[in-house]
PADREN-10961 format. One record per residue (C-alpha): x, y, z; residue number from 1; residue in one letter. Coordinates in nm, 2 decimals, m for minus. Last residue first. Layout:
// PADREN-10961
<r <X Y Z> NUM a>
...
***
This chain:
// PADREN-10961
<r <31.07 4.24 m1.74> 392 l>
<r <31.22 4.59 m1.78> 391 r>
<r <31.26 4.84 m1.49> 390 p>
<r <31.53 4.63 m1.32> 389 g>
<r <31.61 4.30 m1.13> 388 k>
<r <31.36 4.39 m0.83> 387 k>
<r <31.10 4.50 m1.08> 386 f>
<r <30.81 4.28 m0.95> 385 v>
<r <30.92 4.29 m0.59> 384 d>
<r <30.94 4.68 m0.60> 383 d>
<r <30.60 4.66 m0.77> 382 l>
<r <30.45 4.49 m0.46> 381 i>
<r <30.65 4.72 m0.21> 380 s>
<r <30.49 5.03 m0.34> 379 t>
<r <30.18 4.97 m0.13> 378 d>
<r <29.98 5.31 m0.14> 377 v>
<r <29.71 5.38 0.12> 376 v>
<r <29.90 5.41 0.44> 375 k>
<r <30.18 5.64 0.35> 374 g>
<r <29.94 5.84 0.15> 373 v>
<r <29.72 5.92 0.45> 372 d>
<r <29.37 5.92 0.34> 371 p>
<r <29.16 6.19 0.16> 370 l>
<r <28.86 6.27 0.37> 369 q>
<r <28.74 6.56 0.13> 368 t>
<r <28.78 6.63 m0.23> 367 a>
<r <28.65 6.96 m0.35> 366 g>
<r <28.84 7.05 m0.67> 365 a>
<r <29.10 7.25 m0.47> 364 l>
<r <29.14 6.93 m0.23> 363 r>
<r <29.22 6.72 m0.55> 362 l>
<r <29.47 6.97 m0.66> 361 w>
<r <29.67 6.96 m0.33> 360 s>
<r <29.64 6.58 m0.32> 359 y>
<r <29.79 6.55 m0.66> 358 m>
<r <30.08 6.80 m0.61> 357 r>
<r <30.18 6.67 m0.27> 356 s>
<r <30.06 6.33 m0.14> 355 g>
<r <30.04 6.17 m0.50> 354 l>
<r <30.38 6.32 m0.60> 353 i>
<r <30.55 6.16 m0.28> 352 e>
<r <30.35 5.85 m0.30> 351 p>
<r <30.49 5.77 m0.66> 350 d>
<r <30.26 5.53 m0.82> 349 i>
<r <30.41 5.28 m1.07> 348 r>
<r <30.23 5.09 m1.34> 347 l>
<r <30.54 5.01 m1.54> 346 m>
<r <30.90 4.98 m1.43> 345 g>
<r <31.14 5.17 m1.21> 344 k>
<r <31.34 5.41 m1.43> 343 s>
<r <31.11 5.44 m1.73> 342 k>
<r <30.80 5.40 m1.50> 341 t>
<r <30.93 5.68 m1.29> 340 q>
<r <30.99 5.92 m1.57> 339 e>
<r <30.63 5.85 m1.69> 338 s>
<r <30.46 5.62 m1.93> 337 e>
<r <30.10 5.50 m1.95> 336 t>
<r <29.99 5.84 m2.10> 335 l>
<r <30.22 5.76 m2.40> 334 p>
<r <30.00 5.47 m2.48> 333 t>
<r <29.67 5.65 m2.47> 332 q>
<r <29.69 5.83 m2.81> 331 l>
<r <29.81 5.54 m3.01> 330 a>
<r <29.56 5.31 m2.83> 329 n>
<r <29.28 5.55 m2.92> 328 q>
<r <29.40 5.57 m3.29> 327 r>
<r <29.39 5.20 m3.31> 326 a>
<r <29.06 5.17 m3.15> 325 q>
<r <28.92 5.44 m3.38> 324 q>
<r <29.06 5.25 m3.69> 323 k>
<r <28.91 4.93 m3.58> 322 e>
<r <28.57 5.06 m3.51> 321 d>
<r <28.38 4.89 m3.22> 320 l>
<r <28.04 4.71 m3.24> 319 g>
<r <28.09 4.57 m2.89> 318 l>
<r <28.06 4.20 m2.96> 317 d>
<r <28.42 4.14 m3.07> 316 v>
<r <28.56 4.34 m2.79> 315 g>
<r <28.78 4.08 m2.61> 314 y>
<r <28.83 3.85 m2.93> 313 k>
<r <28.87 3.97 m3.28> 312 r>
<r <28.87 4.34 m3.26> 311 m>
<r <29.02 4.37 m2.92> 310 v>
<r <29.28 4.12 m3.00> 309 l>
<r <29.37 4.31 m3.33> 308 r>
<r <29.40 4.64 m3.14> 307 v>
<r <29.62 4.48 m2.88> 306 a>
<r <29.89 4.39 m3.14> 305 a>
<r <29.88 4.74 m3.30> 304 k>
<r <30.03 4.91 m2.99> 303 p>
<r <30.35 4.71 m3.03> 302 d>
<r <30.64 4.81 m2.80> 301 a>
<r <30.44 5.02 m2.55> 300 l>
<r <30.17 4.76 m2.54> 299 n>
<r <30.43 4.49 m2.46> 298 d>
<r <30.52 4.68 m2.14> 297 q>
<r <30.15 4.70 m2.06> 296 w>
<r <30.13 4.32 m2.09> 295 g>
<r <30.45 4.26 m1.88> 294 r>
<r <30.31 4.50 m1.60> 293 a>
<r <29.99 4.28 m1.60> 292 s>
<r <30.19 3.96 m1.56> 291 a>
<r <30.40 4.12 m1.28> 290 r>
<r <30.10 4.26 m1.10> 289 m>
<r <29.91 3.94 m1.10> 288 f>
<r <30.21 3.76 m0.97> 287 k>
<r <30.29 4.00 m0.70> 286 v>
<r <29.92 3.98 m0.57> 285 v>
<r <29.94 3.60 m0.57> 284 v>
<r <30.26 3.61 m0.37> 283 d>
<r <30.09 3.85 m0.12> 282 r>
<r <29.81 3.63 m0.05> 281 r>
<r <29.73 3.67 0.31> 280 r>
<r <29.86 4.03 0.39> 279 a>
<r <29.81 4.14 0.04> 278 v>
<r <29.46 4.02 0.02> 277 t>
<r <29.38 4.16 0.38> 276 a>
<r <29.46 4.51 0.23> 275 r>
<r <29.18 4.47 m0.02> 274 k>
<r <29.28 4.52 m0.38> 273 c>
<r <29.36 4.83 m0.60> 272 s>
<r <29.46 4.92 m0.95> 271 i>
<r <29.43 5.29 m1.05> 270 v>
<r <29.28 5.35 m1.39> 269 n>
<r <29.40 5.71 m1.36> 268 a>
<r <29.67 5.89 m1.20> 267 y>
<r <29.63 6.26 m1.12> 266 a>
<r <29.80 6.59 m1.22> 265 p>
<r <29.65 6.94 m1.20> 264 c>
<r <29.92 7.18 m1.32> 263 g>
<r <29.75 7.25 m1.66> 262 l>
<r <29.97 6.98 m1.82> 261 a>
<r <29.83 6.74 m1.57> 260 g>
<r <29.47 6.84 m1.68> 259 y>
<r <29.56 6.74 m2.02> 258 t>
<r <29.58 6.97 m2.32> 257 v>
<r <29.42 6.95 m2.65> 256 v>
<r <29.45 7.17 m2.96> 255 e>
<r <29.24 7.18 m3.28> 254 y>
<r <29.24 7.25 m3.65> 253 g>
<r <29.60 7.33 m3.77> 252 s>
<r <29.77 7.19 m3.46> 251 g>
<r <29.58 6.87 m3.42> 250 r>
<r <29.39 6.78 m3.73> 249 q>
<r <29.04 6.86 m3.82> 248 l>
<r <28.83 6.66 m4.07> 247 g>
<r <28.49 6.71 m3.88> 246 f>
<r <28.37 6.35 m3.81> 245 k>
<r <28.70 6.17 m3.81> 244 t>
<r <28.95 6.42 m3.68> 243 e>
<r <28.71 6.60 m3.45> 242 l>
<r <28.58 6.26 m3.31> 241 t>
<r <28.92 6.14 m3.25> 240 i>
<r <29.00 6.46 m3.04> 239 p>
<r <28.69 6.34 m2.83> 238 q>
<r <28.84 6.00 m2.74> 237 n>
<r <29.20 5.99 m2.61> 236 t>
<r <29.20 6.33 m2.45> 235 v>
<r <28.88 6.27 m2.24> 234 f>
<r <28.72 6.60 m2.27> 233 c>
<r <28.60 6.92 m2.12> 232 n>
<r <28.55 7.15 m2.42> 231 y>
<r <28.68 7.50 m2.48> 230 a>
<r <28.56 7.79 m2.69> 229 d>
<r <28.19 7.73 m2.64> 228 g>
<r <27.88 7.73 m2.84> 227 r>
<r <28.10 7.78 m3.15> 226 g>
<r <27.95 7.49 m3.37> 225 q>
<r <28.29 7.32 m3.36> 224 v>
<r <28.28 7.32 m2.98> 223 l>
<r <27.92 7.18 m2.97> 222 a>
<r <28.04 6.91 m3.20> 221 g>
<r <28.24 6.77 m2.93> 220 p>
<r <28.00 6.50 m2.86> 219 d>
<r <27.96 6.40 m2.50> 218 f>
<r <27.69 6.64 m2.39> 217 g>
<r <27.71 7.01 m2.30> 216 a>
<r <27.62 7.26 m2.03> 215 p>
<r <27.80 7.58 m2.09> 214 v>
<r <28.00 7.71 m1.77> 213 f>
<r <28.13 8.07 m1.82> 212 q>
<r <28.49 8.08 m1.69> 211 f>
<r <28.59 8.34 m1.43> 210 d>
<r <28.74 8.10 m1.17> 209 p>
<r <29.00 8.37 m1.05> 208 k>
<r <29.33 8.23 m1.12> 207 l>
<r <29.60 8.10 m0.89> 206 h>
<r <29.67 7.81 m1.13> 205 n>
<r <29.53 7.54 m0.89> 204 a>
<r <29.24 7.78 m0.83> 203 k>
<r <29.15 7.75 m1.21> 202 y>
<r <29.16 7.38 m1.22> 201 l>
<r <28.96 7.37 m0.89> 200 g>
<r <28.70 7.57 m1.04> 199 e>
<r <28.67 7.33 m1.32> 198 l>
<r <28.62 7.04 m1.08> 197 v>
<r <28.36 7.22 m0.89> 196 p>
<r <28.17 7.29 m1.21> 195 q>
<r <28.18 6.92 m1.32> 194 t>
<r <27.82 6.85 m1.21> 193 g>
<r <27.65 6.92 m1.55> 192 q>
<r <27.88 6.80 m1.83> 191 q>
<r <28.11 7.04 m2.00> 190 s>
<r <28.14 7.31 m2.25> 189 l>
<r <28.38 7.59 m2.11> 188 i>
<r <28.33 7.94 m2.22> 187 r>
<r <28.67 8.09 m2.13> 186 r>
<r <28.75 8.41 m1.96> 185 g>
<r <29.09 8.32 m1.82> 184 p>
<r <29.23 7.98 m1.90> 183 l>
<r <29.48 8.06 m2.19> 182 d>
<r <29.76 8.15 m1.93> 181 g>
<r <29.72 7.80 m1.78> 180 p>
<r <29.84 7.64 m2.10> 179 g>
<r <29.74 7.50 m2.44> 178 t>
<r <29.40 7.66 m2.50> 177 l>
<r <29.37 7.75 m2.87> 176 p>
<r <29.14 8.01 m3.01> 175 k>
<r <29.16 7.97 m3.39> 174 k>
<r <29.31 7.62 m3.32> 173 a>
<r <28.99 7.50 m3.18> 172 l>
<r <28.99 7.38 m2.82> 171 s>
<r <28.98 7.06 m2.62> 170 l>
<r <29.04 7.05 m2.23> 169 l>
<r <29.17 6.74 m2.05> 168 g>
<r <29.09 6.41 m1.88> 167 n>
<r <29.34 6.14 m1.97> 166 p>
<r <29.51 6.12 m1.63> 165 d>
<r <29.88 6.10 m1.67> 164 t>
<r <30.06 5.79 m1.53> 163 q>
<r <29.77 5.59 m1.66> 162 f>
<r <29.78 5.22 m1.57> 161 q>
<r <29.82 5.29 m1.21> 160 a>
<r <29.96 5.08 m0.92> 159 g>
<r <29.91 4.89 m0.60> 158 l>
<r <29.65 5.11 m0.42> 157 l>
<r <29.51 4.96 m0.09> 156 v>
<r <29.17 4.90 0.04> 155 l>
<r <29.05 4.90 0.39> 154 d>
<r <28.72 5.10 0.35> 153 n>
<r <28.71 5.35 0.63> 152 g>
<r <28.58 5.67 0.49> 151 k>
<r <28.93 5.78 0.37> 150 g>
<r <28.94 5.46 0.16> 149 i>
<r <28.62 5.57 m0.01> 148 v>
<r <28.78 5.92 m0.07> 147 e>
<r <29.09 5.76 m0.22> 146 l>
<r <28.88 5.53 m0.47> 145 v>
<r <28.67 5.83 m0.57> 144 q>
<r <28.97 6.05 m0.63> 143 r>
<r <29.14 5.78 m0.83> 142 m>
<r <28.86 5.79 m1.09> 141 n>
<r <28.92 5.53 m1.38> 140 p>
<r <28.92 5.24 m1.14> 139 d>
<r <29.07 4.90 m1.20> 138 v>
<r <28.96 4.67 m0.92> 137 a>
<r <29.12 4.35 m0.78> 136 f>
<r <28.98 4.04 m0.61> 135 d>
<r <28.62 4.06 m0.71> 134 v>
<r <28.27 4.02 m0.55> 133 a>
<r <28.41 4.10 m0.21> 132 g>
<r <28.18 4.40 m0.14> 131 s>
<r <28.48 4.63 m0.12> 130 a>
<r <28.59 4.49 m0.45> 129 l>
<r <28.27 4.54 m0.63> 128 q>
<r <28.24 4.89 m0.49> 127 v>
<r <28.60 4.97 m0.61> 126 h>
<r <28.51 4.87 m0.97> 125 p>
<r <28.20 5.08 m0.99> 124 l>
<r <27.88 4.88 m1.00> 123 p>
<r <27.74 4.83 m1.35> 122 t>
<r <27.44 5.02 m1.46> 121 n>
<r <27.63 5.18 m1.74> 120 p>
<r <27.96 5.03 m1.82> 119 g>
<r <28.21 4.77 m1.69> 118 g>
<r <28.38 4.47 m1.81> 117 g>
<r <28.46 4.19 m1.58> 116 k>
<r <28.80 4.04 m1.63> 115 f>
<r <28.84 3.66 m1.51> 114 v>
<r <29.20 3.56 m1.44> 113 v>
<r <29.32 3.21 m1.40> 112 d>
<r <29.69 3.23 m1.25> 111 l>
<r <29.98 3.00 m1.23> 110 g>
<r <30.22 3.28 m1.32> 109 e>
<r <30.28 3.14 m1.66> 108 d>
<r <29.90 3.14 m1.70> 107 r>
<r <29.88 3.51 m1.62> 106 y>
<r <30.15 3.58 m1.89> 105 y>
<r <29.99 3.36 m2.14> 104 g>
<r <30.03 3.58 m2.44> 103 r>
<r <29.66 3.64 m2.48> 102 d>
<r <29.61 3.74 m2.11> 101 a>
<r <29.91 3.97 m2.08> 100 a>
<r <29.81 4.12 m2.42> 99 l>
<r <29.45 4.17 m2.30> 98 w>
<r <29.56 4.33 m1.98> 97 f>
<r <29.79 4.57 m2.16> 96 g>
<r <29.51 4.69 m2.40> 95 a>
<r <29.27 4.78 m2.14> 94 f>
<r <29.15 5.10 m2.31> 93 e>
<r <29.12 4.90 m2.62> 92 i>
<r <28.78 4.77 m2.54> 91 n>
<r <28.63 4.55 m2.27> 90 t>
<r <28.38 4.79 m2.15> 89 v>
<r <28.46 5.05 m1.87> 88 w>
<r <28.59 5.06 m1.51> 87 g>
<r <28.73 4.71 m1.50> 86 l>
<r <28.66 4.45 m1.22> 85 a>
<r <28.91 4.18 m1.19> 84 v>
<r <28.83 3.82 m1.07> 83 k>
<r <29.12 3.59 m0.98> 82 l>
<r <29.13 3.20 m1.00> 81 r>
<r <29.44 3.04 m0.88> 80 t>
<r <29.57 2.78 m1.11> 79 r>
<r <29.61 2.40 m1.04> 78 g>
<r <29.35 2.29 m1.27> 77 a>
<r <29.19 2.58 m1.46> 76 a>
<r <28.96 2.78 m1.25> 75 a>
<r <28.59 2.73 m1.31> 74 g>
<r <28.29 2.85 m1.51> 73 t>
<r <28.49 3.07 m1.75> 72 a>
<r <28.68 2.77 m1.87> 71 a>
<r <29.04 2.72 m1.88> 70 g>
<r <29.31 2.94 m2.04> 69 g>
<r <29.50 3.25 m1.92> 68 g>
<r <29.20 3.48 m1.93> 67 c>
<r <28.84 3.41 m1.85> 66 a>
<r <28.68 3.71 m2.01> 65 a>
<r <28.36 3.83 m1.83> 64 a>
<r <28.11 4.04 m2.03> 63 l>
<r <27.87 4.28 m1.86> 62 s>
<r <27.50 4.23 m1.85> 61 g>
<r <27.44 4.59 m1.73> 60 a>
<r <27.71 4.70 m1.99> 59 g>
<r <27.78 4.46 m2.25> 58 a>
<r <27.64 4.30 m2.56> 57 l>
<r <27.60 4.61 m2.77> 56 v>
<r <27.29 4.64 m3.02> 55 t>
<r <27.01 4.53 m2.79> 54 g>
<r <26.84 4.86 m2.79> 53 a>
<r <26.88 4.89 m2.42> 52 a>
<r <27.26 4.83 m2.47> 51 t>
<r <27.27 5.11 m2.72> 50 l>
<r <27.09 5.35 m2.49> 49 k>
<r <27.32 5.26 m2.21> 48 l>
<r <27.62 5.31 m2.44> 47 f>
<r <27.48 5.66 m2.50> 46 g>
<r <27.47 5.74 m2.13> 45 r>
<r <27.83 5.59 m2.09> 44 r>
<r <27.91 5.82 m2.39> 43 s>
<r <27.98 5.72 m2.74> 42 r>
<r <28.10 6.02 m2.95> 41 a>
<r <28.38 5.83 m3.11> 40 p>
<r <28.40 5.47 m3.00> 39 a>
<r <28.52 5.30 m2.70> 38 g>
<r <28.62 5.56 m2.44> 37 r>
<r <28.32 5.75 m2.36> 36 a>
<r <28.35 6.07 m2.19> 35 a>
<r <28.30 6.10 m1.82> 34 g>
<r <28.62 5.94 m1.72> 33 a>
<r <28.52 5.96 m1.37> 32 t>
<r <28.73 6.26 m1.27> 31 g>
<r <28.60 6.47 m1.56> 30 p>
<r <28.23 6.40 m1.45> 29 t>
<r <27.97 6.15 m1.55> 28 i>
<r <27.90 6.01 m1.21> 27 q>
<r <27.93 5.62 m1.23> 26 p>
<r <27.61 5.44 m1.08> 25 q>
<r <27.74 5.23 m0.78> 24 e>
<r <27.71 5.52 m0.54> 23 n>
<r <27.94 5.44 m0.25> 22 v>
<r <27.85 5.43 0.12> 21 t>
<r <28.08 5.40 0.42> 20 a>
<r <27.93 5.22 0.71> 19 g>
<r <28.26 5.06 0.83> 18 k>
<r <28.29 4.83 0.52> 17 r>
<r <28.05 4.88 0.23> 16 v>
<r <27.69 4.99 0.19> 15 h>
<r <27.58 4.99 m0.16> 14 t>
<r <27.38 5.28 m0.31> 13 t>
<r <27.18 5.18 m0.62> 12 s>
<r <27.24 5.05 m0.98> 11 a>
<r <27.12 4.68 m0.98> 10 p>
<r <27.37 4.42 m0.93> 9 p>
<r <27.55 4.31 m1.24> 8 s>
<r <27.48 3.98 m1.42> 7 t>
<r <27.79 3.82 m1.56> 6 s>
<r <27.77 3.69 m1.92> 5 a>
<r <28.04 3.43 m2.00> 4 s>
<r <28.34 3.42 m2.23> 3 w>
<r <28.60 3.15 m2.27> 2 a>
<r <28.95 3.18 m2.41> 1 m>
***
């Protein structure tokens, strides 16, 4: 396994196909995985500070992991080189990809895959994809990708790592928020710019958006201090902070609920490529998705294996905490499953659910120019992957 530094373009607005523009700098909102996903209380903004201090070797100069053997500077003999842009640093969030790489699943498919870690000052995955810098993108924010496609970028959704979007609301047990009925009158701690999303959450539940917005950072300590009675969170991150920093446990100390459980479902870490890639290299797309699905299938069976890989290989330079990474994978693994993945295989996107419940919620949250679902999702790739059944 070889690693190399990849220099990221400067954070600016990049013009992509048909004149559409996309802001390369991630907006820290619930829809963009606003909370840090690598370590407790480490935000994208906080990560930028660490990078500037030279304590974390990723971000603006992101890491590229050449997977499946061979050197990072060139594809292994006889294998097809692919580049994949990730939406965050190379930590446990991408467990299934690391398992697929380390266990030779990409190599078995004749692929030599390079994963490009993301982070502050790194272009969003779909921006890199539209510009031709990578072959596949793994984006945390499904809405952003859909709106970019709606503006004329000819990308296609192949699958989704998270069947349940990890964005949610955190509350203390003394005033728990566990369902829509608990939303009225809340003081919600959240990052600036997320107000429309929160308003959409209320509207989706036929409620007047009577919440009080309280600006907050990325540490849920403000919730413990009583500055608000709900905190907009990433359900695989801030709850861990409450457990490790404040000694709280779910049920007795805090509660957490996903947006999906509040009637606002979405996929996250959606996998996309250019439509032309499917047309010209369909066999390669099927191979990449099959190997990746095997990795995510393995993560369900043994979540601890990926933690060891991250700590010893893929995230070795990130200063990660092993217990936190293990807890994060334990929390995120159930979010990679759904009734559809159980019956049809991993990484599935259901066009019917996307075009109805998900589109309805996204529009209430302010989304515009959403594309025709029938044209944006290609289910045939995973149909080919799982033609013999839901297990590989």
